[in-house]
Chimera marker file (.cmm) of the C-alpha trace (Angstrom):
<marker_set name="trace">
<marker id="1" x="11.168" y="6.028" z="0.058" r="1" g="1" b="0" radius="0.5"/>
<marker id="2" x="11.504" y="9.332" z="1.844" r="1" g="1" b="0" radius="0.5"/>
<marker id="3" x="11.150" y="11.167" z="-0.987" r="1" g="1" b="0" radius="0.5"/>
<marker id="4" x="8.556" y="9.069" z="-2.965" r="1" g="1" b="0" radius="0.5"/>
<marker id="5" x="6.563" y="9.377" z="-0.080" r="1" g="1" b="0" radius="0.5"/>
<marker id="6" x="7.033" y="13.540" z="0.605" r="1" g="1" b="0" radius="0.5"/>
<marker id="7" x="5.869" y="13.675" z="-3.006" r="1" g="1" b="0" radius="0.5"/>
<marker id="8" x="2.705" y="11.353" z="-3.148" r="1" g="1" b="0" radius="0.5"/>
<marker id="9" x="2.064" y="13.069" z="-0.292" r="1" g="1" b="0" radius="0.5"/>
<marker id="10" x="2.617" y="17.015" z="-1.594" r="1" g="1" b="0" radius="0.5"/>
<marker id="11" x="1.207" y="16.678" z="-5.187" r="1" g="1" b="0" radius="0.5"/>
<marker id="12" x="-2.098" y="15.448" z="-4.208" r="1" g="1" b="0" radius="0.5"/>
<marker id="13" x="-2.259" y="18.572" z="-1.140" r="1" g="1" b="0" radius="0.5"/>
<marker id="14" x="-0.830" y="21.191" z="-4.015" r="1" g="1" b="0" radius="0.5"/>
<marker id="15" x="-3.002" y="20.064" z="-6.942" r="1" g="1" b="0" radius="0.5"/>
<marker id="16" x="-6.259" y="20.906" z="-4.782" r="1" g="1" b="0" radius="0.5"/>
<marker id="17" x="-4.687" y="24.291" z="-2.843" r="1" g="1" b="0" radius="0.5"/>
<marker id="18" x="-4.107" y="25.208" z="-7.014" r="1" g="1" b="0" radius="0.5"/>
<marker id="19" x="-7.337" y="23.890" z="-7.749" r="1" g="1" b="0" radius="0.5"/>
<marker id="20" x="-5.828" y="21.660" z="-10.255" r="1" g="1" b="0" radius="0.5"/>
<marker id="21" x="-6.916" y="18.523" z="-9.131" r="1" g="1" b="0" radius="0.5"/>
<marker id="22" x="-8.750" y="16.325" z="-11.591" r="1" g="1" b="0" radius="0.5"/>
<marker id="23" x="-10.762" y="12.915" z="-11.709" r="1" g="1" b="0" radius="0.5"/>
<marker id="24" x="-7.452" y="11.414" z="-14.039" r="1" g="1" b="0" radius="0.5"/>
<marker id="25" x="-4.593" y="12.646" z="-11.858" r="1" g="1" b="0" radius="0.5"/>
<marker id="26" x="-6.613" y="11.462" z="-8.737" r="1" g="1" b="0" radius="0.5"/>
<marker id="27" x="-6.635" y="8.025" z="-11.028" r="1" g="1" b="0" radius="0.5"/>
<marker id="28" x="-2.598" y="8.464" z="-11.952" r="1" g="1" b="0" radius="0.5"/>
<marker id="29" x="-1.954" y="8.663" z="-8.679" r="1" g="1" b="0" radius="0.5"/>
<marker id="30" x="-3.668" y="6.020" z="-7.164" r="1" g="1" b="0" radius="0.5"/>
<marker id="31" x="-2.336" y="4.114" z="-9.849" r="1" g="1" b="0" radius="0.5"/>
<marker id="32" x="1.150" y="5.064" z="-8.856" r="1" g="1" b="0" radius="0.5"/>
<marker id="33" x="0.875" y="4.241" z="-5.813" r="1" g="1" b="0" radius="0.5"/>
<marker id="34" x="-0.589" y="0.334" z="-6.252" r="1" g="1" b="0" radius="0.5"/>
<marker id="35" x="2.095" y="-0.313" z="-8.811" r="1" g="1" b="0" radius="0.5"/>
<marker id="36" x="4.522" y="1.028" z="-6.654" r="1" g="1" b="0" radius="0.5"/>
<marker id="37" x="3.824" y="-0.641" z="-2.988" r="1" g="1" b="0" radius="0.5"/>
<marker id="38" x="2.234" y="-4.324" z="-5.628" r="1" g="1" b="0" radius="0.5"/>
<marker id="39" x="6.105" y="-4.043" z="-6.834" r="1" g="1" b="0" radius="0.5"/>
<marker id="40" x="7.725" y="-3.609" z="-3.179" r="1" g="1" b="0" radius="0.5"/>
<marker id="41" x="5.962" y="-6.058" z="-2.033" r="1" g="1" b="0" radius="0.5"/>
<marker id="42" x="5.832" y="-8.463" z="-4.787" r="1" g="1" b="0" radius="0.5"/>
<marker id="43" x="9.714" y="-7.771" z="-4.275" r="1" g="1" b="0" radius="0.5"/>
<marker id="44" x="9.375" y="-8.732" z="-0.416" r="1" g="1" b="0" radius="0.5"/>
<marker id="45" x="7.438" y="-11.656" z="-0.958" r="1" g="1" b="0" radius="0.5"/>
<marker id="46" x="10.541" y="-12.972" z="-3.489" r="1" g="1" b="0" radius="0.5"/>
<marker id="47" x="12.930" y="-13.043" z="-0.794" r="1" g="1" b="0" radius="0.5"/>
<marker id="48" x="10.283" y="-15.015" z="1.800" r="1" g="1" b="0" radius="0.5"/>
<marker id="49" x="10.194" y="-11.970" z="3.988" r="1" g="1" b="0" radius="0.5"/>
<marker id="50" x="6.376" y="-11.324" z="4.021" r="1" g="1" b="0" radius="0.5"/>
<marker id="51" x="3.434" y="-13.793" z="2.422" r="1" g="1" b="0" radius="0.5"/>
<marker id="52" x="2.920" y="-14.260" z="-1.907" r="1" g="1" b="0" radius="0.5"/>
<marker id="53" x="-0.834" y="-13.426" z="-1.658" r="1" g="1" b="0" radius="0.5"/>
<marker id="54" x="-0.596" y="-9.653" z="-0.597" r="1" g="1" b="0" radius="0.5"/>
<marker id="55" x="1.381" y="-8.127" z="-3.430" r="1" g="1" b="0" radius="0.5"/>
<marker id="56" x="-1.765" y="-9.583" z="-6.222" r="1" g="1" b="0" radius="0.5"/>
<marker id="57" x="-4.454" y="-8.599" z="-3.732" r="1" g="1" b="0" radius="0.5"/>
<marker id="58" x="-3.098" y="-5.156" z="-3.625" r="1" g="1" b="0" radius="0.5"/>
<marker id="59" x="-3.565" y="-4.815" z="-7.456" r="1" g="1" b="0" radius="0.5"/>
<marker id="60" x="-7.023" y="-6.531" z="-7.661" r="1" g="1" b="0" radius="0.5"/>
<marker id="61" x="-8.267" y="-4.173" z="-5.055" r="1" g="1" b="0" radius="0.5"/>
<marker id="62" x="-6.952" y="-1.236" z="-6.975" r="1" g="1" b="0" radius="0.5"/>
<marker id="63" x="-9.115" y="-2.498" z="-9.975" r="1" g="1" b="0" radius="0.5"/>
<marker id="64" x="-12.028" y="-3.603" z="-7.939" r="1" g="1" b="0" radius="0.5"/>
<marker id="65" x="-11.364" y="0.118" z="-6.624" r="1" g="1" b="0" radius="0.5"/>
<marker id="66" x="-10.859" y="2.068" z="-9.936" r="1" g="1" b="0" radius="0.5"/>
<marker id="67" x="-14.103" y="0.082" z="-12.078" r="1" g="1" b="0" radius="0.5"/>
<marker id="68" x="-16.092" y="0.555" z="-8.557" r="1" g="1" b="0" radius="0.5"/>
<marker id="69" x="-15.527" y="4.227" z="-8.870" r="1" g="1" b="0" radius="0.5"/>
<marker id="70" x="-15.710" y="4.594" z="-12.990" r="1" g="1" b="0" radius="0.5"/>
<marker id="71" x="-12.892" y="6.832" z="-12.744" r="1" g="1" b="0" radius="0.5"/>
<marker id="72" x="-12.391" y="5.402" z="-16.515" r="1" g="1" b="0" radius="0.5"/>
<marker id="73" x="-15.352" y="7.074" z="-17.336" r="1" g="1" b="0" radius="0.5"/>
<marker id="74" x="-13.983" y="10.815" z="-15.676" r="1" g="1" b="0" radius="0.5"/>
<marker id="75" x="-15.299" y="10.356" z="-11.938" r="1" g="1" b="0" radius="0.5"/>
<marker id="76" x="-13.530" y="11.044" z="-9.240" r="1" g="1" b="0" radius="0.5"/>
<marker id="77" x="-12.204" y="7.963" z="-7.022" r="1" g="1" b="0" radius="0.5"/>
<marker id="78" x="-14.444" y="6.434" z="-4.065" r="1" g="1" b="0" radius="0.5"/>
<marker id="79" x="-12.514" y="6.563" z="-1.428" r="1" g="1" b="0" radius="0.5"/>
<marker id="80" x="-12.863" y="4.576" z="1.711" r="1" g="1" b="0" radius="0.5"/>
<marker id="81" x="-11.307" y="5.238" z="5.042" r="1" g="1" b="0" radius="0.5"/>
<marker id="82" x="-10.278" y="1.451" z="5.473" r="1" g="1" b="0" radius="0.5"/>
<marker id="83" x="-8.536" y="1.681" z="1.952" r="1" g="1" b="0" radius="0.5"/>
<marker id="84" x="-6.428" y="5.283" z="3.240" r="1" g="1" b="0" radius="0.5"/>
<marker id="85" x="-5.231" y="3.225" z="5.921" r="1" g="1" b="0" radius="0.5"/>
<marker id="86" x="-4.492" y="0.836" z="3.295" r="1" g="1" b="0" radius="0.5"/>
<marker id="87" x="-2.292" y="2.597" z="1.489" r="1" g="1" b="0" radius="0.5"/>
<marker id="88" x="-0.623" y="4.237" z="3.929" r="1" g="1" b="0" radius="0.5"/>
<marker id="89" x="0.139" y="0.362" z="5.826" r="1" g="1" b="0" radius="0.5"/>
<marker id="90" x="1.821" y="-1.145" z="2.760" r="1" g="1" b="0" radius="0.5"/>
<marker id="91" x="3.902" y="1.779" z="2.317" r="1" g="1" b="0" radius="0.5"/>
<marker id="92" x="5.214" y="2.019" z="5.939" r="1" g="1" b="0" radius="0.5"/>
<marker id="93" x="5.159" y="-2.363" z="5.676" r="1" g="1" b="0" radius="0.5"/>
<marker id="94" x="7.432" y="-1.678" z="2.084" r="1" g="1" b="0" radius="0.5"/>
<marker id="95" x="9.479" y="1.524" z="3.880" r="1" g="1" b="0" radius="0.5"/>
<marker id="96" x="10.131" y="-0.745" z="7.616" r="1" g="1" b="0" radius="0.5"/>
<marker id="97" x="11.299" y="-4.096" z="5.060" r="1" g="1" b="0" radius="0.5"/>
<marker id="98" x="13.303" y="-2.279" z="3.321" r="1" g="1" b="0" radius="0.5"/>
<marker id="99" x="14.753" y="-0.779" z="6.515" r="1" g="1" b="0" radius="0.5"/>
<marker id="100" x="15.522" y="-3.699" z="8.187" r="1" g="1" b="0" radius="0.5"/>
<marker id="101" x="17.581" y="-4.832" z="5.197" r="1" g="1" b="0" radius="0.5"/>
<marker id="102" x="19.479" y="-2.128" z="4.597" r="1" g="1" b="0" radius="0.5"/>
<marker id="103" x="20.447" y="-1.763" z="8.379" r="1" g="1" b="0" radius="0.5"/>
<marker id="104" x="20.942" y="-5.679" z="8.342" r="1" g="1" b="0" radius="0.5"/>
<marker id="105" x="23.527" y="-5.274" z="5.413" r="1" g="1" b="0" radius="0.5"/>
<marker id="106" x="25.416" y="-2.865" z="6.977" r="1" g="1" b="0" radius="0.5"/>
<marker id="107" x="25.647" y="-5.011" z="10.446" r="1" g="1" b="0" radius="0.5"/>
<marker id="108" x="26.694" y="-7.941" z="8.144" r="1" g="1" b="0" radius="0.5"/>
<marker id="109" x="29.298" y="-6.009" z="6.197" r="1" g="1" b="0" radius="0.5"/>
<marker id="110" x="30.497" y="-4.202" z="9.034" r="1" g="1" b="0" radius="0.5"/>
<marker id="111" x="31.964" y="-7.505" z="10.477" r="1" g="1" b="0" radius="0.5"/>
<marker id="112" x="30.449" y="-6.133" z="14.101" r="1" g="1" b="0" radius="0.5"/>
<marker id="113" x="29.004" y="-8.081" z="16.661" r="1" g="1" b="0" radius="0.5"/>
<marker id="114" x="25.940" y="-6.150" z="17.797" r="1" g="1" b="0" radius="0.5"/>
<marker id="115" x="23.166" y="-9.070" z="19.349" r="1" g="1" b="0" radius="0.5"/>
<marker id="116" x="21.163" y="-6.238" z="20.713" r="1" g="1" b="0" radius="0.5"/>
<marker id="117" x="20.737" y="-4.426" z="17.213" r="1" g="1" b="0" radius="0.5"/>
<marker id="118" x="20.367" y="-8.036" z="15.607" r="1" g="1" b="0" radius="0.5"/>
<marker id="119" x="17.501" y="-8.982" z="18.369" r="1" g="1" b="0" radius="0.5"/>
<marker id="120" x="15.395" y="-5.897" z="16.808" r="1" g="1" b="0" radius="0.5"/>
<marker id="121" x="16.119" y="-6.608" z="13.397" r="1" g="1" b="0" radius="0.5"/>
<marker id="122" x="14.625" y="-9.632" z="13.886" r="1" g="1" b="0" radius="0.5"/>
<marker id="123" x="11.749" y="-8.967" z="15.975" r="1" g="1" b="0" radius="0.5"/>
<marker id="124" x="11.245" y="-6.463" z="13.121" r="1" g="1" b="0" radius="0.5"/>
<marker id="125" x="11.014" y="-9.334" z="10.765" r="1" g="1" b="0" radius="0.5"/>
<marker id="126" x="8.383" y="-11.045" z="12.618" r="1" g="1" b="0" radius="0.5"/>
<marker id="127" x="6.860" y="-7.612" z="12.896" r="1" g="1" b="0" radius="0.5"/>
<marker id="128" x="6.950" y="-7.389" z="9.530" r="1" g="1" b="0" radius="0.5"/>
<marker id="129" x="5.854" y="-10.394" z="8.539" r="1" g="1" b="0" radius="0.5"/>
<marker id="130" x="2.516" y="-10.655" z="10.399" r="1" g="1" b="0" radius="0.5"/>
<marker id="131" x="1.673" y="-6.794" z="9.541" r="1" g="1" b="0" radius="0.5"/>
<marker id="132" x="1.737" y="-8.781" z="5.977" r="1" g="1" b="0" radius="0.5"/>
<marker id="133" x="-0.628" y="-11.040" z="7.199" r="1" g="1" b="0" radius="0.5"/>
<marker id="134" x="-2.727" y="-8.180" z="8.851" r="1" g="1" b="0" radius="0.5"/>
<marker id="135" x="-2.436" y="-5.750" z="5.758" r="1" g="1" b="0" radius="0.5"/>
<marker id="136" x="-3.706" y="-8.966" z="3.747" r="1" g="1" b="0" radius="0.5"/>
<marker id="137" x="-6.897" y="-9.066" z="5.453" r="1" g="1" b="0" radius="0.5"/>
<marker id="138" x="-7.930" y="-5.407" z="5.781" r="1" g="1" b="0" radius="0.5"/>
<marker id="139" x="-7.321" y="-5.764" z="1.818" r="1" g="1" b="0" radius="0.5"/>
<marker id="140" x="-10.030" y="-8.604" z="1.581" r="1" g="1" b="0" radius="0.5"/>
<marker id="141" x="-12.738" y="-6.831" z="3.964" r="1" g="1" b="0" radius="0.5"/>
<marker id="142" x="-11.996" y="-3.383" z="2.443" r="1" g="1" b="0" radius="0.5"/>
<marker id="143" x="-12.823" y="-5.531" z="-1.231" r="1" g="1" b="0" radius="0.5"/>
<marker id="144" x="-15.689" y="-7.168" z="0.642" r="1" g="1" b="0" radius="0.5"/>
<marker id="145" x="-17.080" y="-3.679" z="1.858" r="1" g="1" b="0" radius="0.5"/>
<marker id="146" x="-16.757" y="-2.571" z="-1.895" r="1" g="1" b="0" radius="0.5"/>
<marker id="147" x="-18.743" y="-5.314" z="-3.412" r="1" g="1" b="0" radius="0.5"/>
<marker id="148" x="-21.272" y="-4.989" z="-0.356" r="1" g="1" b="0" radius="0.5"/>
<marker id="149" x="-21.996" y="-0.651" z="-1.355" r="1" g="1" b="0" radius="0.5"/>
<marker id="150" x="-21.850" y="-1.633" z="-4.646" r="1" g="1" b="0" radius="0.5"/>
<marker id="151" x="-24.890" y="-4.503" z="-4.007" r="1" g="1" b="0" radius="0.5"/>
<marker id="152" x="-26.559" y="-1.735" z="-1.897" r="1" g="1" b="0" radius="0.5"/>
<marker id="153" x="-26.673" y="1.129" z="-4.709" r="1" g="1" b="0" radius="0.5"/>
<marker id="154" x="-28.384" y="-1.329" z="-7.140" r="1" g="1" b="0" radius="0.5"/>
<marker id="155" x="-30.686" y="-2.708" z="-4.580" r="1" g="1" b="0" radius="0.5"/>
<marker id="156" x="-31.669" y="0.833" z="-4.620" r="1" g="1" b="0" radius="0.5"/>
<marker id="157" x="-31.845" y="1.524" z="-8.206" r="1" g="1" b="0" radius="0.5"/>
<marker id="158" x="-28.831" y="3.674" z="-8.511" r="1" g="1" b="0" radius="0.5"/>
<link id1="1" id2="2" r="1" g="1" b="0" radius="0.2"/>
<link id1="2" id2="3" r="1" g="1" b="0" radius="0.2"/>
<link id1="3" id2="4" r="1" g="1" b="0" radius="0.2"/>
<link id1="4" id2="5" r="1" g="1" b="0" radius="0.2"/>
<link id1="5" id2="6" r="1" g="1" b="0" radius="0.2"/>
<link id1="6" id2="7" r="1" g="1" b="0" radius="0.2"/>
<link id1="7" id2="8" r="1" g="1" b="0" radius="0.2"/>
<link id1="8" id2="9" r="1" g="1" b="0" radius="0.2"/>
<link id1="9" id2="10" r="1" g="1" b="0" radius="0.2"/>
<link id1="10" id2="11" r="1" g="1" b="0" radius="0.2"/>
<link id1="11" id2="12" r="1" g="1" b="0" radius="0.2"/>
<link id1="12" id2="13" r="1" g="1" b="0" radius="0.2"/>
<link id1="13" id2="14" r="1" g="1" b="0" radius="0.2"/>
<link id1="14" id2="15" r="1" g="1" b="0" radius="0.2"/>
<link id1="15" id2="16" r="1" g="1" b="0" radius="0.2"/>
<link id1="16" id2="17" r="1" g="1" b="0" radius="0.2"/>
<link id1="17" id2="18" r="1" g="1" b="0" radius="0.2"/>
<link id1="18" id2="19" r="1" g="1" b="0" radius="0.2"/>
<link id1="19" id2="20" r="1" g="1" b="0" radius="0.2"/>
<link id1="20" id2="21" r="1" g="1" b="0" radius="0.2"/>
<link id1="21" id2="22" r="1" g="1" b="0" radius="0.2"/>
<link id1="22" id2="23" r="1" g="1" b="0" radius="0.2"/>
<link id1="23" id2="24" r="1" g="1" b="0" radius="0.2"/>
<link id1="24" id2="25" r="1" g="1" b="0" radius="0.2"/>
<link id1="25" id2="26" r="1" g="1" b="0" radius="0.2"/>
<link id1="26" id2="27" r="1" g="1" b="0" radius="0.2"/>
<link id1="27" id2="28" r="1" g="1" b="0" radius="0.2"/>
<link id1="28" id2="29" r="1" g="1" b="0" radius="0.2"/>
<link id1="29" id2="30" r="1" g="1" b="0" radius="0.2"/>
<link id1="30" id2="31" r="1" g="1" b="0" radius="0.2"/>
<link id1="31" id2="32" r="1" g="1" b="0" radius="0.2"/>
<link id1="32" id2="33" r="1" g="1" b="0" radius="0.2"/>
<link id1="33" id2="34" r="1" g="1" b="0" radius="0.2"/>
<link id1="34" id2="35" r="1" g="1" b="0" radius="0.2"/>
<link id1="35" id2="36" r="1" g="1" b="0" radius="0.2"/>
<link id1="36" id2="37" r="1" g="1" b="0" radius="0.2"/>
<link id1="37" id2="38" r="1" g="1" b="0" radius="0.2"/>
<link id1="38" id2="39" r="1" g="1" b="0" radius="0.2"/>
<link id1="39" id2="40" r="1" g="1" b="0" radius="0.2"/>
<link id1="40" id2="41" r="1" g="1" b="0" radius="0.2"/>
<link id1="41" id2="42" r="1" g="1" b="0" radius="0.2"/>
<link id1="42" id2="43" r="1" g="1" b="0" radius="0.2"/>
<link id1="43" id2="44" r="1" g="1" b="0" radius="0.2"/>
<link id1="44" id2="45" r="1" g="1" b="0" radius="0.2"/>
<link id1="45" id2="46" r="1" g="1" b="0" radius="0.2"/>
<link id1="46" id2="47" r="1" g="1" b="0" radius="0.2"/>
<link id1="47" id2="48" r="1" g="1" b="0" radius="0.2"/>
<link id1="48" id2="49" r="1" g="1" b="0" radius="0.2"/>
<link id1="49" id2="50" r="1" g="1" b="0" radius="0.2"/>
<link id1="50" id2="51" r="1" g="1" b="0" radius="0.2"/>
<link id1="51" id2="52" r="1" g="1" b="0" radius="0.2"/>
<link id1="52" id2="53" r="1" g="1" b="0" radius="0.2"/>
<link id1="53" id2="54" r="1" g="1" b="0" radius="0.2"/>
<link id1="54" id2="55" r="1" g="1" b="0" radius="0.2"/>
<link id1="55" id2="56" r="1" g="1" b="0" radius="0.2"/>
<link id1="56" id2="57" r="1" g="1" b="0" radius="0.2"/>
<link id1="57" id2="58" r="1" g="1" b="0" radius="0.2"/>
<link id1="58" id2="59" r="1" g="1" b="0" radius="0.2"/>
<link id1="59" id2="60" r="1" g="1" b="0" radius="0.2"/>
<link id1="60" id2="61" r="1" g="1" b="0" radius="0.2"/>
<link id1="61" id2="62" r="1" g="1" b="0" radius="0.2"/>
<link id1="62" id2="63" r="1" g="1" b="0" radius="0.2"/>
<link id1="63" id2="64" r="1" g="1" b="0" radius="0.2"/>
<link id1="64" id2="65" r="1" g="1" b="0" radius="0.2"/>
<link id1="65" id2="66" r="1" g="1" b="0" radius="0.2"/>
<link id1="66" id2="67" r="1" g="1" b="0" radius="0.2"/>
<link id1="67" id2="68" r="1" g="1" b="0" radius="0.2"/>
<link id1="68" id2="69" r="1" g="1" b="0" radius="0.2"/>
<link id1="69" id2="70" r="1" g="1" b="0" radius="0.2"/>
<link id1="70" id2="71" r="1" g="1" b="0" radius="0.2"/>
<link id1="71" id2="72" r="1" g="1" b="0" radius="0.2"/>
<link id1="72" id2="73" r="1" g="1" b="0" radius="0.2"/>
<link id1="73" id2="74" r="1" g="1" b="0" radius="0.2"/>
<link id1="74" id2="75" r="1" g="1" b="0" radius="0.2"/>
<link id1="75" id2="76" r="1" g="1" b="0" radius="0.2"/>
<link id1="76" id2="77" r="1" g="1" b="0" radius="0.2"/>
<link id1="77" id2="78" r="1" g="1" b="0" radius="0.2"/>
<link id1="78" id2="79" r="1" g="1" b="0" radius="0.2"/>
<link id1="79" id2="80" r="1" g="1" b="0" radius="0.2"/>
<link id1="80" id2="81" r="1" g="1" b="0" radius="0.2"/>
<link id1="81" id2="82" r="1" g="1" b="0" radius="0.2"/>
<link id1="82" id2="83" r="1" g="1" b="0" radius="0.2"/>
<link id1="83" id2="84" r="1" g="1" b="0" radius="0.2"/>
<link id1="84" id2="85" r="1" g="1" b="0" radius="0.2"/>
<link id1="85" id2="86" r="1" g="1" b="0" radius="0.2"/>
<link id1="86" id2="87" r="1" g="1" b="0" radius="0.2"/>
<link id1="87" id2="88" r="1" g="1" b="0" radius="0.2"/>
<link id1="88" id2="89" r="1" g="1" b="0" radius="0.2"/>
<link id1="89" id2="90" r="1" g="1" b="0" radius="0.2"/>
<link id1="90" id2="91" r="1" g="1" b="0" radius="0.2"/>
<link id1="91" id2="92" r="1" g="1" b="0" radius="0.2"/>
<link id1="92" id2="93" r="1" g="1" b="0" radius="0.2"/>
<link id1="93" id2="94" r="1" g="1" b="0" radius="0.2"/>
<link id1="94" id2="95" r="1" g="1" b="0" radius="0.2"/>
<link id1="95" id2="96" r="1" g="1" b="0" radius="0.2"/>
<link id1="96" id2="97" r="1" g="1" b="0" radius="0.2"/>
<link id1="97" id2="98" r="1" g="1" b="0" radius="0.2"/>
<link id1="98" id2="99" r="1" g="1" b="0" radius="0.2"/>
<link id1="99" id2="100" r="1" g="1" b="0" radius="0.2"/>
<link id1="100" id2="101" r="1" g="1" b="0" radius="0.2"/>
<link id1="101" id2="102" r="1" g="1" b="0" radius="0.2"/>
<link id1="102" id2="103" r="1" g="1" b="0" radius="0.2"/>
<link id1="103" id2="104" r="1" g="1" b="0" radius="0.2"/>
<link id1="104" id2="105" r="1" g="1" b="0" radius="0.2"/>
<link id1="105" id2="106" r="1" g="1" b="0" radius="0.2"/>
<link id1="106" id2="107" r="1" g="1" b="0" radius="0.2"/>
<link id1="107" id2="108" r="1" g="1" b="0" radius="0.2"/>
<link id1="108" id2="109" r="1" g="1" b="0" radius="0.2"/>
<link id1="109" id2="110" r="1" g="1" b="0" radius="0.2"/>
<link id1="110" id2="111" r="1" g="1" b="0" radius="0.2"/>
<link id1="111" id2="112" r="1" g="1" b="0" radius="0.2"/>
<link id1="112" id2="113" r="1" g="1" b="0" radius="0.2"/>
<link id1="113" id2="114" r="1" g="1" b="0" radius="0.2"/>
<link id1="114" id2="115" r="1" g="1" b="0" radius="0.2"/>
<link id1="115" id2="116" r="1" g="1" b="0" radius="0.2"/>
<link id1="116" id2="117" r="1" g="1" b="0" radius="0.2"/>
<link id1="117" id2="118" r="1" g="1" b="0" radius="0.2"/>
<link id1="118" id2="119" r="1" g="1" b="0" radius="0.2"/>
<link id1="119" id2="120" r="1" g="1" b="0" radius="0.2"/>
<link id1="120" id2="121" r="1" g="1" b="0" radius="0.2"/>
<link id1="121" id2="122" r="1" g="1" b="0" radius="0.2"/>
<link id1="122" id2="123" r="1" g="1" b="0" radius="0.2"/>
<link id1="123" id2="124" r="1" g="1" b="0" radius="0.2"/>
<link id1="124" id2="125" r="1" g="1" b="0" radius="0.2"/>
<link id1="125" id2="126" r="1" g="1" b="0" radius="0.2"/>
<link id1="126" id2="127" r="1" g="1" b="0" radius="0.2"/>
<link id1="127" id2="128" r="1" g="1" b="0" radius="0.2"/>
<link id1="128" id2="129" r="1" g="1" b="0" radius="0.2"/>
<link id1="129" id2="130" r="1" g="1" b="0" radius="0.2"/>
<link id1="130" id2="131" r="1" g="1" b="0" radius="0.2"/>
<link id1="131" id2="132" r="1" g="1" b="0" radius="0.2"/>
<link id1="132" id2="133" r="1" g="1" b="0" radius="0.2"/>
<link id1="133" id2="134" r="1" g="1" b="0" radius="0.2"/>
<link id1="134" id2="135" r="1" g="1" b="0" radius="0.2"/>
<link id1="135" id2="136" r="1" g="1" b="0" radius="0.2"/>
<link id1="136" id2="137" r="1" g="1" b="0" radius="0.2"/>
<link id1="137" id2="138" r="1" g="1" b="0" radius="0.2"/>
<link id1="138" id2="139" r="1" g="1" b="0" radius="0.2"/>
<link id1="139" id2="140" r="1" g="1" b="0" radius="0.2"/>
<link id1="140" id2="141" r="1" g="1" b="0" radius="0.2"/>
<link id1="141" id2="142" r="1" g="1" b="0" radius="0.2"/>
<link id1="142" id2="143" r="1" g="1" b="0" radius="0.2"/>
<link id1="143" id2="144" r="1" g="1" b="0" radius="0.2"/>
<link id1="144" id2="145" r="1" g="1" b="0" radius="0.2"/>
<link id1="145" id2="146" r="1" g="1" b="0" radius="0.2"/>
<link id1="146" id2="147" r="1" g="1" b="0" radius="0.2"/>
<link id1="147" id2="148" r="1" g="1" b="0" radius="0.2"/>
<link id1="148" id2="149" r="1" g="1" b="0" radius="0.2"/>
<link id1="149" id2="150" r="1" g="1" b="0" radius="0.2"/>
<link id1="150" id2="151" r="1" g="1" b="0" radius="0.2"/>
<link id1="151" id2="152" r="1" g="1" b="0" radius="0.2"/>
<link id1="152" id2="153" r="1" g="1" b="0" radius="0.2"/>
<link id1="153" id2="154" r="1" g="1" b="0" radius="0.2"/>
<link id1="154" id2="155" r="1" g="1" b="0" radius="0.2"/>
<link id1="155" id2="156" r="1" g="1" b="0" radius="0.2"/>
<link id1="156" id2="157" r="1" g="1" b="0" radius="0.2"/>
<link id1="157" id2="158" r="1" g="1" b="0" radius="0.2"/>
</marker_set>
């Protein structure tokens, strides 16, 4: 997870510094992020760690983002602060959930009785479930904001 996140952060920085950033590169980067986080959210939903609605909305939001930005016609993606924070939130959610599950598995395999750690893991599990609902809400808000912006552009003749 750390390598995936680091490479995701630094590839864009490197492309911009070397002046090799392109509309396709931006689209490809965001597409791989969307596939990664929606697949991770799907996996978490299948084992009932998060709500079953987040993963499809991540995909729908990415499709809207792509179409809204005209990136399939070679335009750069039109980013938003909320969209950026959602993207970071998706990675944080999946990383936290996977980390909690891995730690819980290690504790279970060790056979050690660790009530404090078990309580902390239970608390993190609940926080992940709540965070997934907040991310779903902020994803829907981001999508509605993009629609509002699209309608405002069309009303102004753009």
